[in-house]
Short mmCIF file of the C-alpha atoms (twelve columns), coordinates in Angstrom:
data_MODEL
# 
_entry.id   MODEL 
# 
loop_
_atom_site.group_PDB 
_atom_site.id 
_atom_site.type_symbol 
_atom_site.label_atom_id 
_atom_site.label_alt_id 
_atom_site.label_comp_id 
_atom_site.label_asym_id 
_atom_site.label_seq_id 
_atom_site.Cartn_x 
_atom_site.Cartn_y 
_atom_site.Cartn_z 
_atom_site.pdbx_PDB_model_num 
ATOM 1   C CA . UNK A 1   18.658 32.411 -17.705 1 
ATOM 2   C CA . UNK A 2   22.327 31.819 -18.295 1 
ATOM 3   C CA . UNK A 3   23.114 28.834 -20.619 1 
ATOM 4   C CA . UNK A 4   26.211 27.255 -21.833 1 
ATOM 5   C CA . UNK A 5   27.255 25.176 -24.499 1 
ATOM 6   C CA . UNK A 6   30.417 22.180 -23.364 1 
ATOM 7   C CA . UNK A 7   31.019 24.879 -20.627 1 
ATOM 8   C CA . UNK A 8   31.578 27.869 -23.045 1 
ATOM 9   C CA . UNK A 9   29.478 30.990 -22.704 1 
ATOM 10  C CA . UNK A 10  28.419 32.963 -25.818 1 
ATOM 11  C CA . UNK A 11  28.003 36.655 -26.070 1 
ATOM 12  C CA . UNK A 12  25.255 38.304 -27.520 1 
ATOM 13  C CA . UNK A 13  26.671 41.949 -27.598 1 
ATOM 14  C CA . UNK A 14  30.112 43.271 -29.069 1 
ATOM 15  C CA . UNK A 15  30.700 45.501 -25.889 1 
ATOM 16  C CA . UNK A 16  33.069 44.757 -23.039 1 
ATOM 17  C CA . UNK A 17  31.881 43.583 -19.677 1 
ATOM 18  C CA . UNK A 18  30.366 40.207 -18.748 1 
ATOM 19  C CA . UNK A 19  29.100 38.074 -21.362 1 
ATOM 20  C CA . UNK A 20  25.151 37.674 -21.784 1 
ATOM 21  C CA . UNK A 21  24.896 34.313 -23.167 1 
ATOM 22  C CA . UNK A 22  22.805 31.949 -25.275 1 
ATOM 23  C CA . UNK A 23  23.212 28.246 -26.496 1 
ATOM 24  C CA . UNK A 24  26.142 28.055 -28.534 1 
ATOM 25  C CA . UNK A 25  26.191 27.190 -32.202 1 
ATOM 26  C CA . UNK A 26  28.135 24.469 -33.406 1 
ATOM 27  C CA . UNK A 27  31.726 25.071 -35.032 1 
ATOM 28  C CA . UNK A 28  31.624 25.633 -39.099 1 
ATOM 29  C CA . UNK A 29  35.012 24.553 -39.907 1 
ATOM 30  C CA . UNK A 30  35.755 20.810 -37.920 1 
ATOM 31  C CA . UNK A 31  37.966 17.930 -38.672 1 
ATOM 32  C CA . UNK A 32  38.667 14.413 -38.583 1 
ATOM 33  C CA . UNK A 33  40.638 11.581 -40.432 1 
ATOM 34  C CA . UNK A 34  43.137 14.208 -41.152 1 
ATOM 35  C CA . UNK A 35  40.783 16.350 -43.115 1 
ATOM 36  C CA . UNK A 36  38.832 19.670 -42.491 1 
ATOM 37  C CA . UNK A 37  35.222 19.839 -42.992 1 
ATOM 38  C CA . UNK A 38  33.161 23.174 -43.518 1 
ATOM 39  C CA . UNK A 39  29.398 22.795 -42.469 1 
ATOM 40  C CA . UNK A 40  30.179 19.003 -43.189 1 
ATOM 41  C CA . UNK A 41  31.677 19.337 -46.604 1 
ATOM 42  C CA . UNK A 42  35.484 18.476 -46.767 1 
ATOM 43  C CA . UNK A 43  37.614 21.604 -47.488 1 
ATOM 44  C CA . UNK A 44  41.115 22.078 -47.909 1 
ATOM 45  C CA . UNK A 45  42.189 25.746 -46.314 1 
ATOM 46  C CA . UNK A 46  44.331 27.524 -48.810 1 
ATOM 47  C CA . UNK A 47  44.901 30.976 -47.023 1 
ATOM 48  C CA . UNK A 48  46.882 34.141 -47.357 1 
ATOM 49  C CA . UNK A 49  48.120 36.418 -44.798 1 
ATOM 50  C CA . UNK A 50  47.081 40.247 -45.040 1 
ATOM 51  C CA . UNK A 51  47.648 42.561 -41.871 1 
ATOM 52  C CA . UNK A 52  45.278 45.538 -42.012 1 
ATOM 53  C CA . UNK A 53  47.493 47.568 -39.782 1 
ATOM 54  C CA . UNK A 54  50.257 47.425 -42.499 1 
ATOM 55  C CA . UNK A 55  47.690 48.262 -45.406 1 
ATOM 56  C CA . UNK A 56  45.808 51.522 -45.666 1 
ATOM 57  C CA . UNK A 57  41.969 51.219 -45.315 1 
ATOM 58  C CA . UNK A 58  41.249 52.437 -48.729 1 
ATOM 59  C CA . UNK A 59  43.312 49.481 -50.054 1 
ATOM 60  C CA . UNK A 60  41.827 46.966 -47.827 1 
ATOM 61  C CA . UNK A 61  38.878 45.766 -50.465 1 
ATOM 62  C CA . UNK A 62  41.523 45.657 -53.346 1 
ATOM 63  C CA . UNK A 63  44.230 43.663 -51.665 1 
ATOM 64  C CA . UNK A 64  41.674 41.381 -50.424 1 
ATOM 65  C CA . UNK A 65  40.228 40.997 -53.851 1 
ATOM 66  C CA . UNK A 66  43.832 39.858 -55.019 1 
ATOM 67  C CA . UNK A 67  43.872 37.586 -52.363 1 
ATOM 68  C CA . UNK A 68  40.717 35.845 -53.900 1 
ATOM 69  C CA . UNK A 69  42.131 36.278 -57.352 1 
ATOM 70  C CA . UNK A 70  45.116 33.735 -56.453 1 
ATOM 71  C CA . UNK A 71  42.757 31.298 -55.668 1 
ATOM 72  C CA . UNK A 72  42.682 31.511 -52.275 1 
ATOM 73  C CA . UNK A 73  39.434 30.747 -49.928 1 
ATOM 74  C CA . UNK A 74  40.718 32.132 -46.796 1 
ATOM 75  C CA . UNK A 75  42.738 35.279 -45.458 1 
ATOM 76  C CA . UNK A 76  44.438 35.631 -41.952 1 
ATOM 77  C CA . UNK A 77  45.401 38.447 -39.827 1 
ATOM 78  C CA . UNK A 78  47.037 39.202 -36.440 1 
ATOM 79  C CA . UNK A 79  45.607 42.008 -34.182 1 
ATOM 80  C CA . UNK A 80  48.433 44.036 -32.490 1 
ATOM 81  C CA . UNK A 81  47.295 44.921 -29.222 1 
ATOM 82  C CA . UNK A 82  49.558 48.208 -29.279 1 
ATOM 83  C CA . UNK A 83  47.944 49.296 -32.322 1 
ATOM 84  C CA . UNK A 84  44.624 49.602 -30.759 1 
ATOM 85  C CA . UNK A 85  45.620 50.543 -27.253 1 
ATOM 86  C CA . UNK A 86  49.109 52.507 -27.143 1 
ATOM 87  C CA . UNK A 87  47.750 54.214 -23.877 1 
ATOM 88  C CA . UNK A 88  46.689 52.430 -20.718 1 
ATOM 89  C CA . UNK A 89  44.142 55.264 -19.601 1 
ATOM 90  C CA . UNK A 90  42.442 55.270 -22.885 1 
ATOM 91  C CA . UNK A 91  40.115 52.584 -24.122 1 
ATOM 92  C CA . UNK A 92  41.095 50.219 -27.478 1 
ATOM 93  C CA . UNK A 93  40.525 52.035 -30.576 1 
ATOM 94  C CA . UNK A 94  38.416 50.522 -33.251 1 
ATOM 95  C CA . UNK A 95  38.135 53.331 -35.707 1 
ATOM 96  C CA . UNK A 96  39.422 54.208 -38.902 1 
ATOM 97  C CA . UNK A 97  42.702 52.143 -39.477 1 
ATOM 98  C CA . UNK A 98  41.967 50.376 -36.462 1 
ATOM 99  C CA . UNK A 99  38.561 48.903 -37.609 1 
ATOM 100 C CA . UNK A 100 39.336 45.345 -37.691 1 
ATOM 101 C CA . UNK A 101 35.614 44.292 -37.711 1 
ATOM 102 C CA . UNK A 102 35.405 46.348 -41.369 1 
ATOM 103 C CA . UNK A 103 38.410 44.734 -42.765 1 
ATOM 104 C CA . UNK A 104 36.867 41.177 -41.861 1 
ATOM 105 C CA . UNK A 105 33.245 42.096 -43.043 1 
ATOM 106 C CA . UNK A 106 35.279 43.229 -46.439 1 
ATOM 107 C CA . UNK A 107 36.735 39.750 -46.812 1 
ATOM 108 C CA . UNK A 108 33.411 37.934 -45.863 1 
ATOM 109 C CA . UNK A 109 31.616 40.340 -48.557 1 
ATOM 110 C CA . UNK A 110 34.247 38.925 -51.232 1 
ATOM 111 C CA . UNK A 111 33.736 35.218 -50.116 1 
ATOM 112 C CA . UNK A 112 36.654 34.746 -48.146 1 
ATOM 113 C CA . UNK A 113 36.500 33.129 -44.807 1 
ATOM 114 C CA . UNK A 114 38.702 34.652 -41.959 1 
ATOM 115 C CA . UNK A 115 41.157 33.574 -39.560 1 
ATOM 116 C CA . UNK A 116 42.132 35.757 -36.919 1 
ATOM 117 C CA . UNK A 117 45.414 35.714 -34.517 1 
ATOM 118 C CA . UNK A 118 44.878 38.021 -31.685 1 
ATOM 119 C CA . UNK A 119 48.045 37.159 -29.452 1 
ATOM 120 C CA . UNK A 120 48.189 38.994 -27.138 1 
ATOM 121 C CA . UNK A 121 51.758 38.471 -28.341 1 
ATOM 122 C CA . UNK A 122 51.804 38.166 -32.122 1 
ATOM 123 C CA . UNK A 123 55.575 38.813 -33.246 1 
ATOM 124 C CA . UNK A 124 54.773 39.654 -36.656 1 
ATOM 125 C CA . UNK A 125 58.069 41.610 -37.015 1 
ATOM 126 C CA . UNK A 126 55.772 44.387 -35.401 1 
ATOM 127 C CA . UNK A 127 56.947 46.431 -32.620 1 
ATOM 128 C CA . UNK A 128 57.186 44.914 -29.171 1 
ATOM 129 C CA . UNK A 129 55.486 41.659 -30.714 1 
ATOM 130 C CA . UNK A 130 52.146 43.829 -30.214 1 
ATOM 131 C CA . UNK A 131 52.358 44.138 -26.681 1 
ATOM 132 C CA . UNK A 132 51.831 47.763 -25.588 1 
ATOM 133 C CA . UNK A 133 54.767 49.691 -24.351 1 
ATOM 134 C CA . UNK A 134 52.876 50.549 -20.991 1 
ATOM 135 C CA . UNK A 135 52.804 46.943 -20.198 1 
ATOM 136 C CA . UNK A 136 56.369 45.716 -20.787 1 
ATOM 137 C CA . UNK A 137 57.901 48.635 -19.715 1 
ATOM 138 C CA . UNK A 138 56.676 47.524 -16.001 1 
ATOM 139 C CA . UNK A 139 59.183 45.074 -15.810 1 
ATOM 140 C CA . UNK A 140 57.106 42.107 -14.960 1 
ATOM 141 C CA . UNK A 141 56.805 38.792 -16.375 1 
ATOM 142 C CA . UNK A 142 55.566 38.636 -19.783 1 
ATOM 143 C CA . UNK A 143 53.401 35.673 -21.552 1 
ATOM 144 C CA . UNK A 144 52.732 33.828 -18.106 1 
ATOM 145 C CA . UNK A 145 49.365 33.002 -16.411 1 
ATOM 146 C CA . UNK A 146 50.305 35.306 -13.561 1 
ATOM 147 C CA . UNK A 147 47.716 37.926 -12.494 1 
ATOM 148 C CA . UNK A 148 50.217 40.589 -13.278 1 
ATOM 149 C CA . UNK A 149 50.105 39.902 -16.928 1 
ATOM 150 C CA . UNK A 150 46.882 38.168 -17.308 1 
ATOM 151 C CA . UNK A 151 44.802 40.764 -16.115 1 
ATOM 152 C CA . UNK A 152 45.644 43.331 -18.626 1 
ATOM 153 C CA . UNK A 153 45.041 40.585 -21.177 1 
ATOM 154 C CA . UNK A 154 41.746 39.911 -19.521 1 
ATOM 155 C CA . UNK A 155 40.732 43.303 -20.007 1 
ATOM 156 C CA . UNK A 156 42.099 43.821 -23.616 1 
ATOM 157 C CA . UNK A 157 40.136 40.673 -24.650 1 
ATOM 158 C CA . UNK A 158 36.870 41.767 -22.994 1 
ATOM 159 C CA . UNK A 159 37.017 44.841 -25.575 1 
ATOM 160 C CA . UNK A 160 38.161 43.079 -28.452 1 
ATOM 161 C CA . UNK A 161 37.241 39.068 -28.491 1 
ATOM 162 C CA . UNK A 162 33.181 39.674 -28.048 1 
ATOM 163 C CA . UNK A 163 33.730 42.062 -31.521 1 
ATOM 164 C CA . UNK A 164 35.205 38.976 -33.225 1 
ATOM 165 C CA . UNK A 165 32.728 36.618 -31.687 1 
ATOM 166 C CA . UNK A 166 29.978 38.538 -33.531 1 
ATOM 167 C CA . UNK A 167 31.929 37.704 -36.628 1 
ATOM 168 C CA . UNK A 168 32.222 33.858 -36.403 1 
ATOM 169 C CA . UNK A 169 30.722 32.063 -39.120 1 
ATOM 170 C CA . UNK A 170 28.303 30.043 -37.064 1 
ATOM 171 C CA . UNK A 171 26.749 33.576 -36.264 1 
ATOM 172 C CA . UNK A 172 26.616 34.800 -39.789 1 
ATOM 173 C CA . UNK A 173 29.978 36.300 -40.253 1 
ATOM 174 C CA . UNK A 174 33.062 35.016 -42.061 1 
ATOM 175 C CA . UNK A 175 35.531 33.921 -39.315 1 
ATOM 176 C CA . UNK A 176 35.921 30.405 -38.907 1 
ATOM 177 C CA . UNK A 177 38.952 29.901 -36.670 1 
ATOM 178 C CA . UNK A 178 40.885 31.828 -34.070 1 
ATOM 179 C CA . UNK A 179 44.577 31.183 -32.947 1 
ATOM 180 C CA . UNK A 180 45.578 30.936 -29.384 1 
ATOM 181 C CA . UNK A 181 48.585 33.002 -28.451 1 
ATOM 182 C CA . UNK A 182 51.581 32.829 -31.020 1 
ATOM 183 C CA . UNK A 183 54.536 30.538 -31.100 1 
ATOM 184 C CA . UNK A 184 54.523 30.513 -27.361 1 
ATOM 185 C CA . UNK A 185 56.590 27.066 -27.474 1 
ATOM 186 C CA . UNK A 186 59.566 29.238 -28.572 1 
ATOM 187 C CA . UNK A 187 59.364 31.477 -25.717 1 
ATOM 188 C CA . UNK A 188 58.525 29.279 -22.784 1 
ATOM 189 C CA . UNK A 189 56.815 25.881 -21.602 1 
ATOM 190 C CA . UNK A 190 54.468 26.957 -18.722 1 
ATOM 191 C CA . UNK A 191 51.433 25.318 -20.525 1 
ATOM 192 C CA . UNK A 192 49.087 26.997 -18.040 1 
ATOM 193 C CA . UNK A 193 49.278 30.211 -19.753 1 
ATOM 194 C CA . UNK A 194 48.212 29.064 -23.681 1 
ATOM 195 C CA . UNK A 195 45.140 27.133 -21.625 1 
ATOM 196 C CA . UNK A 196 44.153 30.591 -19.622 1 
ATOM 197 C CA . UNK A 197 44.153 32.072 -23.294 1 
ATOM 198 C CA . UNK A 198 41.842 29.455 -24.636 1 
ATOM 199 C CA . UNK A 199 39.682 29.747 -21.645 1 
ATOM 200 C CA . UNK A 200 39.681 33.640 -22.093 1 
ATOM 201 C CA . UNK A 201 38.741 33.123 -25.743 1 
ATOM 202 C CA . UNK A 202 35.676 30.866 -25.018 1 
ATOM 203 C CA . UNK A 203 34.424 33.006 -22.112 1 
ATOM 204 C CA . UNK A 204 34.127 35.684 -24.315 1 
ATOM 205 C CA . UNK A 205 32.369 33.816 -26.932 1 
ATOM 206 C CA . UNK A 206 34.353 32.006 -29.221 1 
ATOM 207 C CA . UNK A 207 32.784 29.138 -30.637 1 
ATOM 208 C CA . UNK A 208 34.397 28.493 -33.662 1 
ATOM 209 C CA . UNK A 209 37.477 26.407 -34.196 1 
ATOM 210 C CA . UNK A 210 40.727 27.189 -32.059 1 
ATOM 211 C CA . UNK A 211 44.178 26.159 -32.850 1 
ATOM 212 C CA . UNK A 212 47.939 26.741 -31.638 1 
ATOM 213 C CA . UNK A 213 50.767 27.598 -33.732 1 
ATOM 214 C CA . UNK A 214 54.460 26.727 -32.874 1 
ATOM 215 C CA . UNK A 215 57.714 25.579 -34.774 1 
ATOM 216 C CA . UNK A 216 58.363 22.349 -36.229 1 
ATOM 217 C CA . UNK A 217 60.570 20.856 -33.281 1 
ATOM 218 C CA . UNK A 218 59.651 18.461 -30.432 1 
ATOM 219 C CA . UNK A 219 60.328 21.143 -27.750 1 
ATOM 220 C CA . UNK A 220 58.541 24.044 -29.403 1 
ATOM 221 C CA . UNK A 221 55.468 21.927 -30.434 1 
ATOM 222 C CA . UNK A 222 55.085 20.298 -27.074 1 
ATOM 223 C CA . UNK A 223 55.607 23.883 -25.071 1 
ATOM 224 C CA . UNK A 224 52.804 25.259 -26.844 1 
ATOM 225 C CA . UNK A 225 50.408 22.582 -27.575 1 
ATOM 226 C CA . UNK A 226 46.742 22.958 -25.595 1 
ATOM 227 C CA . UNK A 227 44.811 19.459 -24.967 1 
ATOM 228 C CA . UNK A 228 41.694 19.698 -26.781 1 
ATOM 229 C CA . UNK A 229 43.070 22.563 -29.232 1 
ATOM 230 C CA . UNK A 230 44.143 22.045 -32.757 1 
ATOM 231 C CA . UNK A 231 48.084 22.323 -33.441 1 
ATOM 232 C CA . UNK A 232 49.257 23.972 -36.165 1 
ATOM 233 C CA . UNK A 233 53.018 24.697 -37.356 1 
ATOM 234 C CA . UNK A 234 55.105 27.568 -38.871 1 
ATOM 235 C CA . UNK A 235 57.685 26.675 -41.101 1 
ATOM 236 C CA . UNK A 236 59.409 27.435 -44.412 1 
ATOM 237 C CA . UNK A 237 60.897 24.074 -45.440 1 
ATOM 238 C CA . UNK A 238 60.937 20.609 -44.301 1 
ATOM 239 C CA . UNK A 239 57.398 20.208 -44.202 1 
ATOM 240 C CA . UNK A 240 57.200 16.375 -44.663 1 
ATOM 241 C CA . UNK A 241 59.543 16.100 -41.173 1 
ATOM 242 C CA . UNK A 242 57.010 18.540 -39.586 1 
ATOM 243 C CA . UNK A 243 54.006 16.448 -40.735 1 
ATOM 244 C CA . UNK A 244 55.710 13.200 -39.252 1 
ATOM 245 C CA . UNK A 245 56.150 15.041 -35.962 1 
ATOM 246 C CA . UNK A 246 52.821 16.168 -35.554 1 
ATOM 247 C CA . UNK A 247 51.218 12.788 -36.668 1 
ATOM 248 C CA . UNK A 248 53.290 11.183 -33.860 1 
ATOM 249 C CA . UNK A 249 51.543 13.120 -31.494 1 
ATOM 250 C CA . UNK A 250 48.205 13.862 -32.693 1 
ATOM 251 C CA . UNK A 251 47.581 11.146 -35.506 1 
ATOM 252 C CA . UNK A 252 43.959 12.258 -36.386 1 
ATOM 253 C CA . UNK A 253 44.679 15.886 -36.660 1 
ATOM 254 C CA . UNK A 254 44.837 17.605 -40.028 1 
ATOM 255 C CA . UNK A 255 48.197 18.890 -41.187 1 
ATOM 256 C CA . UNK A 256 47.641 22.713 -40.789 1 
ATOM 257 C CA . UNK A 257 50.449 25.328 -41.686 1 
ATOM 258 C CA . UNK A 258 49.370 28.511 -39.958 1 
ATOM 259 C CA . UNK A 259 52.548 30.229 -41.393 1 
ATOM 260 C CA . UNK A 260 54.324 29.120 -44.809 1 
ATOM 261 C CA . UNK A 261 57.162 31.535 -44.793 1 
ATOM 262 C CA . UNK A 262 57.378 31.952 -48.717 1 
ATOM 263 C CA . UNK A 263 59.956 34.588 -48.461 1 
ATOM 264 C CA . UNK A 264 61.897 36.187 -45.220 1 
ATOM 265 C CA . UNK A 265 61.948 39.907 -43.828 1 
ATOM 266 C CA . UNK A 266 64.802 42.255 -43.986 1 
ATOM 267 C CA . UNK A 267 66.742 44.344 -41.426 1 
ATOM 268 C CA . UNK A 268 67.608 47.765 -42.352 1 
ATOM 269 C CA . UNK A 269 70.822 47.922 -43.828 1 
ATOM 270 C CA . UNK A 270 71.327 44.455 -44.096 1 
ATOM 271 C CA . UNK A 271 71.108 42.113 -47.715 1 
ATOM 272 C CA . UNK A 272 67.744 41.701 -49.197 1 
ATOM 273 C CA . UNK A 273 66.501 38.118 -48.795 1 
ATOM 274 C CA . UNK A 274 65.047 36.741 -52.045 1 
ATOM 275 C CA . UNK A 275 63.465 33.450 -52.268 1 
ATOM 276 C CA . UNK A 276 63.354 31.863 -55.793 1 
ATOM 277 C CA . UNK A 277 59.624 30.461 -56.847 1 
ATOM 278 C CA . UNK A 278 60.848 27.363 -57.369 1 
ATOM 279 C CA . UNK A 279 61.953 26.707 -54.088 1 
ATOM 280 C CA . UNK A 280 58.797 28.451 -52.470 1 
ATOM 281 C CA . UNK A 281 56.694 26.223 -55.126 1 
ATOM 282 C CA . UNK A 282 58.244 22.963 -54.130 1 
ATOM 283 C CA . UNK A 283 57.775 23.593 -50.290 1 
ATOM 284 C CA . UNK A 284 53.957 24.383 -50.881 1 
ATOM 285 C CA . UNK A 285 53.388 21.385 -52.733 1 
ATOM 286 C CA . UNK A 286 55.077 19.160 -49.814 1 
ATOM 287 C CA . UNK A 287 52.385 20.636 -47.781 1 
ATOM 288 C CA . UNK A 288 49.598 20.182 -49.619 1 
ATOM 289 C CA . UNK A 289 50.388 17.010 -51.386 1 
ATOM 290 C CA . UNK A 290 48.096 14.525 -49.294 1 
ATOM 291 C CA . UNK A 291 45.252 16.477 -50.076 1 
ATOM 292 C CA . UNK A 292 44.294 17.129 -46.416 1 
ATOM 293 C CA . UNK A 293 46.967 19.528 -45.188 1 
ATOM 294 C CA . UNK A 294 46.117 23.260 -45.368 1 
ATOM 295 C CA . UNK A 295 48.496 26.331 -45.545 1 
ATOM 296 C CA . UNK A 296 48.694 30.173 -45.127 1 
ATOM 297 C CA . UNK A 297 51.214 31.914 -46.959 1 
ATOM 298 C CA . UNK A 298 53.289 34.537 -45.148 1 
ATOM 299 C CA . UNK A 299 52.806 37.108 -46.100 1 
ATOM 300 C CA . UNK A 300 50.572 37.378 -49.269 1 
ATOM 301 C CA . UNK A 301 50.098 41.143 -48.916 1 
ATOM 302 C CA . UNK A 302 53.222 42.802 -47.340 1 
ATOM 303 C CA . UNK A 303 54.488 46.224 -46.527 1 
ATOM 304 C CA . UNK A 304 57.147 47.526 -44.434 1 
ATOM 305 C CA . UNK A 305 56.869 48.151 -40.813 1 
ATOM 306 C CA . UNK A 306 57.510 51.804 -41.671 1 
ATOM 307 C CA . UNK A 307 53.797 52.116 -42.530 1 
ATOM 308 C CA . UNK A 308 51.375 53.742 -40.279 1 
ATOM 309 C CA . UNK A 309 51.674 53.313 -36.653 1 
ATOM 310 C CA . UNK A 310 54.541 50.397 -37.394 1 
ATOM 311 C CA . UNK A 311 57.383 53.442 -37.831 1 
ATOM 312 C CA . UNK A 312 58.724 51.907 -34.776 1 
ATOM 313 C CA . UNK A 313 59.499 48.564 -36.266 1 
ATOM 314 C CA . UNK A 314 62.949 47.839 -37.740 1 
ATOM 315 C CA . UNK A 315 62.069 45.204 -40.206 1 
ATOM 316 C CA . UNK A 316 60.580 45.071 -43.753 1 
ATOM 317 C CA . UNK A 317 59.022 42.172 -45.147 1 
ATOM 318 C CA . UNK A 318 60.066 40.848 -48.364 1 
ATOM 319 C CA . UNK A 319 57.575 37.787 -48.345 1 
ATOM 320 C CA . UNK A 320 55.240 39.265 -51.052 1 
ATOM 321 C CA . UNK A 321 55.757 39.585 -54.812 1 
# 
């Protein structure tokens, strides 16, 4: 008999197709009174972004160990759809360089929690924002609740999300949170779309914390927010103003910065962007100064977009030391 938890089915297998369900475990990561709690104990999330698709698999363990050695307790990564499924008529590939499950397990083996950001649009200074060319080339509306876009996303998520669900912390893995879309408030304002994505994540077995991530303006924040889903910010400065903006709307939520831009990307042939350590440290201190705020440094480990399949990209990160 199928059972659900708060209307959320839980998959018991990592493969595509309809979910087989059991009663859902409680989220590992929760929040109240502007603080996060992990298994009931107050925790401050200090995270770093590492993109498995920009780092050779033979270097994953080394780079993740460096994240841990920095004193961070969490790593986050995007998942680019077009890296896994460049051809519509072929199933998504999760082998070799595309073995995101192996990347997540290595992080867990090193004692790191993991946050995943599956999009489907990820930006990430990655070709087509992670959306497959076979989809965007149709000339149909993108990032919309219309079935012409949502149906392919549903099929992609049916392959991807159960693999992530099996690696959630409340099922013995390291994944403690999953992001809904990515900075949608900078693109549109049809909130039915991020709501639909949150539902797809839940339907495919995600029972850990969900959050959105948007820029620190009223327009962006309000357009990208989803009721019942934690709101996070992306920023490189003016953290105090962003905190006040969030608290005016969601007074009880912890201040979560999903991306702290400690640097900026370069365009080929343009001047190299450099941010002083003092400037980055000042903003980071402003983010975490109340003890409950949490941040993810973008990027902690970086490569140019000419690495691996990203040769179609046209930017290079200058975020990492």
